[in-house]
N, C-alpha and C positions, 0 to 999 in steps of 0.2 A: 504493499499500498505505498501509494507516496504522499507523505506527511503535508505538503503543501501544492498546491496549483490555483492558478486565476481563477479557477470557475469557482471554486470552494470557498475559495475568499470573498468575491464578488455576493455569494449566497450569503457567506458571515456578516461582512461589512451592512448588508441592508438590514439587518437583526440591532448592530450596535450601535448605528451610526450617529445616530443621534447622541451618543455616550460616550462616544470617541471624541467628538468633538468641546464637550462641554468642558467647562474650569475647573470643576473639581477633580475629575478624570487627569485630564492634562498634568493638574498638581501631582500627579502622583509622578509622573514621570522624575521628579528630586528627592525621595524619598527610598533611601537605597534600601534596598530588599534581602538576597540572596549575593553571593561574590559574585561584585561585576554585574548586576545585574538588578534596575531598580525596580519600584515595586507596580510602575505603569507597565513596563516589557513582563513581567511576571503574571501580569491579571490578563494581557494580553494573548499569553501563549495559552493558561489556560485555560480563559476563556475560548480561543479558538477551538482548541484539544477538546472540550467538554461540547462544544458547538459540532463537532466529527462523529465524538462519540454518540452520542445525544441522536444524530442523523442515520447513523448505522443502524443504531439498536430502536428506529423507530418511532422514538420517545420528541418533547418536545423539544428543535433545538433552539428557538427562538428563547426561551427561559434560561437554558442549560449556557447560553452566549452570556446572557444578559446578567445572570446571576454570576458567573464566571468572572466575566468584570468587572462587577463588583465589589466580589469576596473579600477583596483586599481594603478596599475604600477607607480605609480605617484614617486615616488623613493626620496623621502626629507621627514626630523620630521613636522610631521602634525601641530604639537604643535607651528610651529615658523610664523602660520600665523593665525588669531582669526579665529574662528569657523565657522563664515560666509562667509568668503572669502575660505574657506576652502572647501566649498559646491562648489564652483563656478570652482574654481584654478584648484584642479586637475584632471579633467578630461580632461582638454587638455593638461596639462602636460603626466598625464598617456597616452592617444593617441600618445603623443611624442616621447615619449619613446616602445610605441607598435610598434610605423610605425620604429622606428630603429632596433630593435631586431627584429620583421620579414622583413625586405628588403619592408615597406610599408604594409599598410592594404587595405582592398577592398571601398568599402562607404559604402557596411554592415559592417563591424567589428568597420571601422572608427565612426560610427553611434552607436553602440551598448555600444562602450567605452562613445565615451560625452553624451550620453541621461540616460547613468543610474542613473544619480541624478531626471531624471523629478520626479514629476512635481516640484519640490524645485527647479532644473535651470531652463531656458528655453528651453534648445535643450527639442526636442519630440523624443520618439521612431519611426521607420519610416519605422520598419517589427517587424514580431513576435520576429523573435530572439532575437530584441533589447529591445520590451516588457518582455519575457521571461526574459534577464538577470537585468531589469528593476525591475521587480517585485523579484525576489531570492534575490535583494539584500536588499531590503526593509525585505523580510522576516526570511532572515539569521543574517542581524541587531538585530532586534528585539527577536533571539533565542539568540543570544550573549548577546546583555546588557541584559535580563531576565536569564542569562547564565544557557539557558536549552540547548543548541548545542551538550554539550557533551554528555547529555542523547541518543543524536540521532544516535550515534556511530559514528559519523562524525567526533570527536576527534581523537579516535585512528586509522583512519583513515589515513587524514591527518598528524598527527604526526610519522604516521610508528610503 
């Protein structure tokens, strides 16, 4: 399976274009997330992978893409908290910020954001889309920490 292609990217952008151009989402570019990766880059990578998984599994790919993009919309320097507190605090902050940005969230979108740290955090995914984002988040984090995400061509896509 080719991870990235123009047709998939256009379909993905149709789901999240309004969010990608919002000031709140763009501000994630200044927040460092994993080594050499901003919070924005990580969120787009997770969102795109969750979109592809949800579409392949016949689920709501729009909800997966939007929830994946907003899952780390915490908008503060994560290094101000101890790492174990960050694991539990940032999904709540991200859900609050996402609800403010979108004018509210559906129950599915809220669960996608709040449950993305499962099984570390207590909240469990309650839909296939939430599970897709949770899985994509783990896969993308590993690819970023091991510095192989750039070889997946996502770096060029995300950074333009």
